[in-house]
C-alpha positions, 0 to 999 in steps of 0.5 A: 500500500505504501508502494503505489507502483506495486500492486497490493494483492495476494498474488504479489504477497506470494511473489514476495513470499516465494523468495523463501529464505531470500526474503531477508535480503529483499527486506534489507534492500527495501529498507536501504532504498526506502528509509528516507526520501520522498518515497520513504516507508512508514516507521511501522513498515520499516520496523516489520521489514527489519523484523523479517531481515533480523529473523532471516539472519538467525538460522535457529529462529525457525525462519525457514519453517516460517517461510515455508508456511507463508509460501504454502498458505499463499501458493494458490495465488501463484496460479495465473488464473487465480492471480488474474481473478483476484487482482482486479475489482470486477465485483463491487461487494458493497453493491451486491444488494443494489445491483443484480450480481451472479457469481459462479465457482467451478471447482472440481471436487478434487480441488476443493481443499486447494481452492476452499480458502479462496472461496471462503475469502470471497464469501467472507468479504461478500457477507461482511460488506453486505451485512453492515447496513440491514434493510430495516436500517435503510439498506437495499433489499436485493437477492444475492445468488452464489453458485458453485459447480463441483461436478466439472469433468 
């Protein structure tokens, strides 16, 4: 978010996480480049990047395990179709009750475990943004339909 030229997306987070143990060197480079000047990062961001750098230097800290977990959790965003689907804002979740919106998921049963967290993220965002103002308090009433297809050949 502090780097407008770089997308603030989960696929971008995966790209950084996929550096593995090289994340420490990446963090050090960003700290050196962005500590001062017109594009300086906030104190909070610099502190967190420094934490990444310091942890990567300490081989007994479990850093490689942490990196493996990050890479594993975000690996679904490495796929180009997933990265494409989540890197834009085709659906305005806040307007789902105002505008007719249909969303389809086509996931094979074999891939439910892999894509389940992504589907969960979608539904969580949709529900959260559409339940802040209920119809009785002035919210628009509109049916939101979600469809899934787990019988794909």
